[in-house]
Structure formats: C-alpha cells, structure tokens
N, C-alpha and C positions, 0 to 999 in steps of 0.2 A: 295909697292908691290912686291916680288919677284921674284926667276924663278919659283920656286916650286910651285907656290900660284895655285890654283886653279877657274881660271876664268868666268866666265858665261856670254856671248856673244847673248841676246836676242834681238830675228834679227834678226840669221847671214844670211841667204836664199838671204836678202834681202839691197840691193845698202848698203848702213849704214853696216850696224853689219857687213859686207865681205868684206868690207874694213876693220873694226875696225879688222878682224879677218886673213886679210894682215898683217894689223901693227900690232901685237902681235907679229906673225909669223916673222917675222922679226926682232924684238928686243929681239928672242933670250923666246915667249912665248911660255909651247906648250901645258903649262896643259889645255887646253881648252874646257869647255862643250857647246855645245848646242841640239836642238835638233830645226828636223821642224814645222813645226801649223801642219801640219796632230798626229807628233803623239802626239802634245802638244798647250792646246791653250786656250795660258795666258786670254783672256777674262776668261778663266771660273775659278774660287772658286780654289773647291779645284783638280785638275787635276794642279792648277798651286803650291798650298800650298801641293803638295805628290810629288810635280818635286822638288821644296829647302828640305824638308824630309828627301827627297833620297842622295839629289845632294851633298845638301853643299858649295855650292860651300864660295867660303872666298871674293870676289868680282867680280860686275856685271856690262855689259854695259849695262845701259839700250833701245838697236835703237829698237830695235819693237813698230810698229803704222803703223795704217789706211793711209797710204798717198798716192795725187794724185795733178791733176792741178782743176782749174778753172771751166774743163765742173762739172768732178765730183766730188769737192768741194762743187757747185751750184743745182748737183741732189744727194745726199745724203748728205746732215745736219746732220741725227740724226744719220743716220750710224758714222761721226767723230767724231761726241759728244760724243756718251756712250763706241763703243765702246775702245778707246785711252785713257778716262776718266780707263775702267775698268782695261785697259791691268796694265796700271798704279797703283791704283789703291790694283790690282791684285798681281801685281810688291815687289810695297815696300813694301806690310804686309808682305808677304812672309816671307825678306828680310829682315827684322826687326827683324821677327818671329825667325829666323835657325840663327843671329848674324852672317851674312851677313859686313866684318870690312869698306869696305869703295863701293860705288854706282854712278854710270856715268848716267846721265839721258839724250836724244837726243831732243832739242826744238828744234823752228826751227823760226826766225828771222819774220813768219806774229803773232810774239806778242806781237809785236808794234801797233804802232795804222798808224793806214791812213795816217795817214799829220802831221808827225814830225821833226824838226832840223834835218841836218844829218851834221856827218854820229850820226848816233841814238848811242849814251851808255846809257847802261843799266838802266840807271838813268830813261829813259824815259817809261817805264815799268808805263798800268796803264793811265795813263797822258791825254788820250781822246779817241772817238771810233774807235774799230776797222773793216778795214777790211771788209766787205757783201759779200763778195763771201765768204773768206774765215775765216772767223769771227766762225765758230763753231769746225775746228781743230782744231785753236786762240785758241779759250779759254779752250780746253782740255788741249793742250800747256801751260800755264797757271795756271790751277788750278798745274798742275807736279811740276810748278818752288813751286810752295805754298804746297801740301804735303810735299815731299825731303826740304822748312824750318822749321815746323810746325817739325815734326818725328828729327826737327836736335837739334831747342829749347827745347822737351817735351821729348828725349830719348835720347838725345848725340849721336845724327846718325851722320854719317859718307855720306851724301848724297848728292851730285855736281848736280848741272847742264850746260851747256853745248848747247847754241845760235849757233847755223850758219849759215849763209846764204847759196842765196841757189843753190844746191849741183849735180852737176852732175858726171857721170863718168862712171867705168868700171861692168855693170852689175844695173846700169841703168833702171829702168823698159817701154822695148815700145810701144805704148797701142796708139793710137790714140785717143783719147774719158777722159784715165787715170793719162797718162802721164804729170810728167811737160811740163817747155821751152824745152828745147834743145832737146829732145829725140823726141820730139811733133815735131818740126822745118826740126828737120834732116830725122821723118820717113817722112812727107813727102814731103820734095825738091829733096830723098835720088827715091824715088816712079816714081819724075814728068821726074827723068832725063831719069831712067829706062822706062818711057813711054811718051817720048820724050815729052810733053806736055809744054808747049810756053808758064805758067803762073805759076804759086799757089798763092792761100791765106790766111791769116792768120788773127788772129784774129787779132783785137786792131787798134791803130793810127799810129803804132808803136815809139812812141815816151817818153816813161817813159826808166825809169831809173835802174837797177838793176844791185848784185851787187853777179857770181857764183864764188865759190871753188872747185876749182875738191877734187873728195872725198877719197881720199890717203891723202893730204894733214889736211882736218881735220881732219882725224883718230893718223894722229899723232899729233892731238894739244889734244886731247883722251884726250890719254897716255900719258900726259902733263900733263895735267891733274889732271888725276888719281894717279899718281905716286907723285906730289909735291906739287902742289894744295891742301890747307884743308881750303880757306871760304866760307862763307856762302852764299856771292851774289854767281849768274848763269856769268857768265859771254860768252860772246862773236866772234865767231869764221869765222874768215872772210877774204880777199884778200884784203881791202882795198878800189876795183880796182871800177870802175865800165863803165856799156857798155851800148847805150841804145837797145828797144828792137828791128829796126830797125839797126845797125849797127850788134845786133848777127846772124839776120837774112844773114845777109854778108857775115857777117864769112862761120856760118857753110856753104852760099853756094861755096861760094869760101873753102871750107878741102870735102862735094863734086864733086866738077866738073857741079854741075847747071850751065846752062845758060842761062837759057829765066827769066823771069819778076815776083817778087812777086811786089804783089799787099794785104794793109789791105788793110783790111772789117771791118769801124769804124763805124756801125750803135752792133759793136760785141764789151761786154766789154774791156779793158784795165789797169785792176785790178791798186790794191798802183802805183801812178808817181813817185815813187823814191823811190829804197831803199838802202841804204850803207853804213853796221855798222861800227862805233866805234869798234878796238880791238884791243887800247893799251895794256888792260890787261894781254888779249891773249901774246902779244909780247913779256910785260917782263917778259912770264917764259921763255923763249929764243926759242921760237914758227915761227919761218914763211915760209913761203908758199912757193915750188918752181915749180908748175906746169901753166903754163902763160894757156891763152884765148886755144889762135888758139888751141899748143899742149893736150892741157884735150878734147877740145872736136877732131881732130880727134885718141886720143885713144880710144873716145867713137867710134868713125865710126866708127875706128877697129873690134873694141867689134861688133858692132853694124852689121856688114856684115861675120862676121867671126863667132859667137851662134845666131844673129836672124836669117841673109833670111838664112841660110846656114842653117839653120834648121826644119824654113817652107819648102827651097825647097827637103830635103829629106824627108820630111813629106809630 
C-alpha cells in the first residue's frame, strides 16, 4: 500500500472506522473514500456493487458493523446476525469483482468460546460454545473470517482479519441501552454526579475480567497489518492487560469525579467470565499499544462532555 493508493474505509462514521481514517491521515494516506449509511447501505447488494464499480478502491478496511452491548445483543439477535452477514457478503463479493488489492476485516474477541484457556490464542476458535448473550453477533464475525479465508483459498485474494479486544475511545456510541460497557458506565456515573445521586446500580457481580484497547491503538495495528501481513490466519489485537468490571467502574468513577456508591445487581448477567487475548502475533509486526486505561477513559470522557453532553444541551 503506497501513499497514493485509493482506500475505502467502510463504517467511517463509527468509532472503529473513524479511528482508522485518523490513523491513515496521520501516516500520510489522504486518498480515502467513504460514504455515510444515508448514501450507501452495505446490507443492500445492488448499492454495494454500484459503489465498488464506480469507485474502484485499491484497499478496503471493513469496519462497518451493527454493534452493541449485552442488552442490544439480547434484544435484537436476528438484526445482529443478519445485518453483519449481509455487510460481509456484499463487501467481500464486490471487492473480489472489482479487483481490490487487499482487504482487512475487523472482527471481535467475542468469536471465542465462553470458557477457554487464557490468554486466548487464535487457535481456540470453534473449540467450544459461545457466550449466549452475543452469540448471533459472534457467529456473523466467525462467518466473516471463514469468508475471507475461503476467498483466499479459491481466488488467491489478499483478505486478512483482525480480532481486537473490547474497544473504547473517541466517537464511541453513547446510548444507555445499546452501548458497550465503558460508555454505558460513563453515562450512568456522569448522570449520577450531575443529579447528586447517592448510588449507581450496575449489571452483574463486577467480577468478570476484561481486556480493553484504546481505539487509536487498534487503528495503528490495523494499518501495520495492511502494510506488512500476508497470512491467511486472523490475528488478535489486544493490550494484554486485564481489569475486573468492578475495577473498571472504580476507574471511571475516579475520572468522572463521582463520590457516591457503586452497587452491582447480581440478578443481571455477567457475560463471559474472563477474556484476555494472546497478542504475540501482532506484536511480531512491531506494534505495541501506547494509551493506558485511565488516560484512554479520560479522553473518552472529554469527548462525551464536549460532543455528546454539550450537543444535547444546545439542542
């Protein structure tokens, strides 16, 4: 991939896609194409084919996806599996038909079994049952991996896949019922602080262990893969550091400046008990994360205050 290459970032308005766009521009890549969902529906085969035929991108970062937390995955399982598989099928097929030189598909660490040895190596895929709360989304992402590998085997394409740890950062989705854990906690604790609540209730026991990765660190890893990686195996992207949900809540409480009590509702689901990725393969490329947890949460909270809270007040 050279500086003049025509690069399509699918899902550029989302947290992941926008981070990839920022990363590309930081590294001198400015021939970037993208369209918002209002102008291009990647679940529509004709729309996708027409776009690729008109634009003829050299490289594709497939970051477009329907995403959400436990509540959203439990409430809309059919939407999660169908929309994500349609996006993958349409983009991969159109990329092949229009001679895209290389494609990178973004997945998720939820592809792995609910319980498996830690840290989770890429070889653990399909070795056990998935976490039920996000199984449809995970199955769609597993299908995406297999699609890429199958195209590579049959057509000698250069489709690669990255499986990041749980991501957070600038341009995250702030919706109490459809967000991931960090923005959901930020919303709850900020509201509790603003309204002087004595306590905040969070789901689960607080004991599950999670690995989080700041989204701009992830984007740098994806660029490194697009520049250097040619294998057919997908690669984990993670920080290699674990934090319990309770410790995460206390960190967010500290960043927000909330002084009340955090109460965990143990009647609500925890999700997967532990998940940390083996990131040895991506580190072999020379990539390493640079943003630590508290600094990343501070950046995300500043974004929330400046762009989400301020926008709501002004409107």
